[in-house]
C-alpha positions as CSV (number, residue, x, y, z in Angstrom):
1,M,-15.5,-4.5,-1.4
2,K,-13.0,-1.8,-0.5
3,L,-11.0,-1.6,2.7
4,T,-9.6,1.8,3.9
5,V,-7.3,1.9,6.9
6,L,-8.2,4.7,9.3
7,G,-5.9,3.7,12.1
8,C,-3.5,0.8,12.8
9,W,-1.7,1.4,16.1
10,A,-2.0,-0.1,19.6
11,P,-2.3,0.7,22.4
12,Y,-1.6,4.3,21.4
13,P,-0.9,5.9,18.1
14,R,2.3,7.4,16.6
15,A,2.3,11.1,16.1
16,G,-0.4,12.0,13.6
17,G,-1.8,8.4,13.6
18,A,-4.8,6.6,15.0
19,C,-5.6,3.4,16.8
20,S,-7.7,0.6,15.3
21,G,-10.2,1.7,12.6
22,Y,-11.2,0.5,9.2
23,L,-13.8,1.6,6.7
24,V,-15.4,-1.3,4.8
25,Q,-17.4,-0.3,1.8
26,A,-19.3,-3.1,0.2
27,G,-22.3,-3.2,-2.0
28,S,-24.1,0.1,-1.2
29,R,-23.0,0.0,2.5
30,N,-20.5,1.9,4.6
31,I,-19.4,0.0,7.7
32,L,-17.0,1.3,10.3
33,L,-15.0,-1.5,11.8
34,E,-13.5,-0.4,15.1
35,C,-13.5,3.2,16.3
36,G,-10.3,3.7,18.3
37,N,-8.5,6.9,19.3
38,G,-8.2,9.3,16.3
39,V,-10.5,7.3,14.0
40,M,-13.3,9.8,13.9
41,S,-11.1,12.5,12.4
42,N,-9.7,10.2,9.7
43,L,-13.1,8.8,8.8
44,Q,-14.2,12.2,7.7
45,K,-11.4,12.4,5.1
46,Y,-13.3,9.7,3.1
47,I,-17.0,9.9,3.9
48,D,-19.5,12.0,5.8
49,F,-20.2,10.2,9.1
50,R,-23.9,10.6,8.2
51,S,-23.3,8.1,5.4
52,L,-22.4,5.3,7.8
53,D,-24.8,2.3,7.9
54,A,-23.3,0.5,10.9
55,V,-20.4,0.5,13.3
56,V,-18.9,-2.8,14.5
57,I,-16.6,-3.1,17.5
58,S,-14.7,-6.3,18.1
59,H,-14.1,-5.7,21.9
60,L,-14.2,-3.1,24.5
61,H,-10.5,-2.1,25.0
62,P,-10.2,1.7,24.6
63,D,-7.9,1.6,21.5
64,H,-10.8,-0.1,19.7
65,Y,-13.8,1.9,20.8
66,M,-12.8,5.2,22.4
67,D,-13.9,7.5,19.5
68,L,-17.4,6.2,19.8
69,F,-17.7,9.1,22.3
70,C,-16.9,11.5,19.4
71,L,-19.1,9.7,16.9
72,R,-22.0,9.8,19.4
73,H,-21.9,13.6,19.7
74,A,-21.7,13.9,15.9
75,V,-24.6,11.6,15.2
76,S,-26.9,12.9,18.0
77,G,-26.2,16.5,16.8
78,A,-27.0,15.6,13.2
79,M,-30.2,13.9,14.2
80,R,-31.4,17.1,15.9
81,T,-31.0,19.1,12.7
82,D,-32.1,16.4,10.2
83,G,-35.4,14.6,11.0
84,N,-34.6,12.0,8.4
85,L,-31.6,10.5,10.3
86,R,-32.1,7.5,12.5
87,P,-29.8,6.1,15.2
88,L,-26.7,4.3,13.8
89,S,-26.6,0.5,14.3
90,L,-23.8,-0.3,16.7
91,Y,-22.7,-4.0,17.0
92,L,-20.5,-4.8,20.0
93,P,-19.9,-7.4,22.7
94,G,-22.1,-7.3,25.8
95,E,-19.1,-7.6,28.1
96,P,-17.5,-6.3,30.2
97,E,-20.8,-5.2,31.8
98,D,-19.6,-1.8,33.1
99,T,-18.2,-0.6,29.8
100,F,-21.1,-2.0,27.8
101,G,-23.6,-0.5,30.2
102,Q,-22.1,2.9,29.7
103,I,-22.2,2.7,25.9
104,S,-25.6,1.1,25.9
105,R,-27.0,4.4,27.3
106,F,-26.0,6.3,24.1
107,T,-29.4,5.7,22.6
108,D,-29.5,9.3,21.4
109,A,-27.1,8.2,18.6
110,F,-26.9,4.4,18.5
111,D,-29.2,1.5,18.0
112,I,-27.3,-0.9,20.3
113,R,-27.0,-4.5,19.1
114,P,-25.0,-6.9,21.3
115,V,-23.3,-9.5,19.3
116,E,-24.7,-12.2,21.6
117,S,-28.3,-11.2,20.7
118,L,-27.7,-12.0,17.0
119,P,-28.9,-15.2,15.3
120,R,-26.6,-18.0,16.1
121,V,-25.5,-20.9,13.9
122,W,-22.9,-23.7,14.2
123,Q,-20.3,-23.9,11.4
124,N,-17.5,-26.5,11.5
125,G,-18.0,-27.0,15.2
126,M,-17.8,-23.2,15.9
127,E,-20.5,-21.0,17.4
128,V,-21.0,-18.1,15.0
129,F,-23.3,-15.1,15.4
130,Q,-24.4,-13.5,12.2
131,T,-26.0,-10.3,10.9
132,I,-26.8,-9.0,7.4
133,I,-26.5,-5.3,6.6
134,G,-27.9,-4.7,3.2
135,D,-26.1,-7.2,1.0
136,V,-23.2,-7.6,3.5
137,R,-23.0,-10.6,5.8
138,I,-20.9,-10.4,9.0
139,S,-20.1,-13.6,10.9
140,F,-18.7,-13.2,14.4
141,I,-16.4,-15.9,15.9
142,Q,-15.1,-15.7,19.4
143,A,-11.4,-14.9,19.6
144,D,-9.0,-15.7,22.4
145,H,-8.3,-12.4,24.3
146,P,-8.6,-11.4,28.0
147,L,-11.9,-9.5,27.2
148,K,-14.8,-11.0,25.2
149,T,-13.6,-10.4,21.6
150,Y,-14.9,-11.4,18.2
151,S,-13.0,-12.1,15.0
152,M,-15.1,-11.6,11.9
153,V,-15.7,-12.7,8.3
154,I,-17.3,-10.0,6.2
155,A,-18.7,-11.2,2.9
156,C,-20.0,-9.3,-0.1
157,E,-18.4,-9.7,-3.6
158,G,-15.3,-11.1,-1.8
159,R,-14.6,-12.2,1.8
160,L,-12.5,-10.4,4.4
161,F,-11.3,-12.0,7.6
162,Y,-10.5,-9.7,10.5
163,S,-8.7,-11.3,13.4
164,A,-9.3,-8.5,16.0
165,D,-7.1,-9.0,19.0
166,T,-6.4,-12.7,19.7
167,K,-3.8,-15.2,20.6
168,W,-3.2,-18.2,18.3
169,S,-6.3,-20.3,18.0
170,A,-6.8,-23.2,15.6
171,H,-10.5,-22.4,15.1
172,L,-9.6,-19.0,13.6
173,V,-7.6,-20.8,10.9
174,T,-10.8,-22.6,10.1
175,A,-12.8,-19.4,10.2
176,A,-10.4,-17.7,7.8
177,E,-10.1,-20.6,5.4
178,G,-9.9,-19.5,1.8
179,V,-10.8,-15.9,2.4
180,D,-9.7,-13.3,-0.2
181,L,-8.0,-11.0,2.3
182,A,-7.0,-11.4,5.9
183,L,-6.6,-8.4,8.1
184,C,-4.6,-9.7,11.1
185,E,-3.1,-8.1,14.1
186,A,0.7,-8.4,14.3
187,S,1.2,-6.7,17.6
188,V,4.8,-7.7,18.4
189,A,8.0,-9.2,17.2
190,E,9.0,-12.7,18.0
191,Q,11.5,-11.5,20.6
192,D,8.5,-10.3,22.7
193,R,6.3,-13.3,22.1
194,D,6.0,-14.2,25.8
195,Y,4.9,-10.7,26.8
196,V,1.7,-11.0,24.7
197,S,1.1,-14.8,25.0
198,A,-2.2,-14.2,26.8
199,G,-4.0,-12.5,24.0
200,H,-2.1,-11.3,20.9
201,L,-0.5,-12.6,17.7
202,T,3.1,-12.0,16.9
203,A,3.8,-10.9,13.3
204,K,5.1,-14.3,12.4
205,Q,2.0,-16.0,13.9
206,A,-0.2,-13.7,11.8
207,G,1.6,-14.9,8.7
208,E,1.3,-18.5,9.8
209,L,-2.4,-18.2,10.4
210,A,-2.9,-16.7,7.0
211,R,-0.7,-19.4,5.3
212,E,-2.5,-22.3,7.1
213,A,-5.9,-20.8,6.1
214,G,-4.8,-20.4,2.5
215,V,-5.9,-16.7,2.3
216,G,-5.4,-14.7,-0.9
217,Q,-3.8,-11.6,0.6
218,L,-2.5,-10.7,4.1
219,V,-2.6,-7.2,5.6
220,I,-1.0,-6.9,9.0
221,T,-2.1,-4.2,11.5
222,H,-2.3,-3.3,15.3
223,F,1.4,-2.3,15.6
224,W,3.3,-1.3,18.8
225,P,4.4,2.2,17.9
226,E,8.0,1.8,19.1
227,Y,8.9,-1.0,16.6
228,T,10.7,-0.6,13.4
229,L,8.0,-1.9,11.1
230,N,10.4,-3.5,8.6
231,I,11.1,-6.1,11.3
232,I,7.4,-6.8,11.8
233,I,6.9,-7.0,8.0
234,K,9.8,-9.4,7.6
235,E,8.6,-11.7,10.3
236,A,5.1,-11.7,9.0
237,E,6.4,-12.6,5.5
238,E,8.5,-15.5,7.0
239,G,5.3,-16.9,8.5
240,F,3.2,-16.3,5.4
241,G,5.7,-17.4,2.8
242,R,5.2,-14.5,0.5
243,A,4.7,-10.7,0.5
244,V,2.4,-9.0,3.0
245,T,1.0,-5.5,3.2
246,A,1.5,-3.4,6.3
247,A,-1.5,-1.3,7.2
248,A,-1.1,2.5,7.3
249,E,-3.5,5.4,7.5
250,G,-5.0,6.0,4.1
251,L,-4.2,2.5,2.7
252,Q,-7.0,1.4,0.4
253,I,-7.3,-2.1,-0.9
254,Q,-10.0,-3.7,-3.1
255,V,-11.1,-7.1,-1.7
256,E,-11.9,-9.2,-4.7
257,P,-12.2,-12.9,-5.2
258,F,-8.7,-14.2,-5.0
259,A,-9.4,-16.8,-7.7
260,L,-10.4,-14.1,-10.2
261,L,-7.4,-11.9,-9.3
262,H,-5.0,-14.8,-10.1
263,A,-6.8,-16.5,-12.9
264,P,-4.6,-17.3,-15.9
265,S,-5.0,-15.0,-18.8
266,P,-7.1,-16.3,-21.6
267,K,-5.2,-17.9,-24.5
268,K,-5.1,-16.0,-27.7
269,V,-6.8,-17.8,-30.6
């Protein structure tokens, strides 16, 4: 599984940057995770949008979905000229109703799949919605954010946990337990903790979540553009207890089983 960062800023990007967007390539599938402002442009640096197998949106705040409008026009136009193309699977929450209702009319480009309509299972006392895209399994766990939001575990030759936007929640530690890589929002520094207490993680909390879950690697993302990122990285490392990676447009990371990456070298005979 390979993760490519297409955008990492919130709620607006730095000059030349983009809001939330990540390309997950696993097995034979290309999955776009989030589609915020500027993501459509960056996506095309790595793959043709016609090669996407699915788009997954964690919640319907503009910095996570706004470029769906661009992608819609690209896909619908391509379908008019290529009879072999089919609507692109789009997974997203069914709330808020007004925003979902607007996007759900884009059937000229998307096969709309509300997360709440997916098969539901109970794991460790948590309600989990699941879908399988080729050989990729995505599990959706409700986060704690003012809008209906889903954290996710994406599994295929490695496991990736994506926090989405959320305040601290003990059940997310359970959801992320033992994953190979955690992609966690680190929206603000500790000095601004009270400002985001209703629905976001500080950088230090992102590190603490990953440490308590025993994850292999931590990548922090979803940064307020006005911060000096060295402060955010330092606070995340304080929480995690070891080095973290800060997301940046163009960052690519292989998500491989942590146990294999850190297995001892075989002894020479």
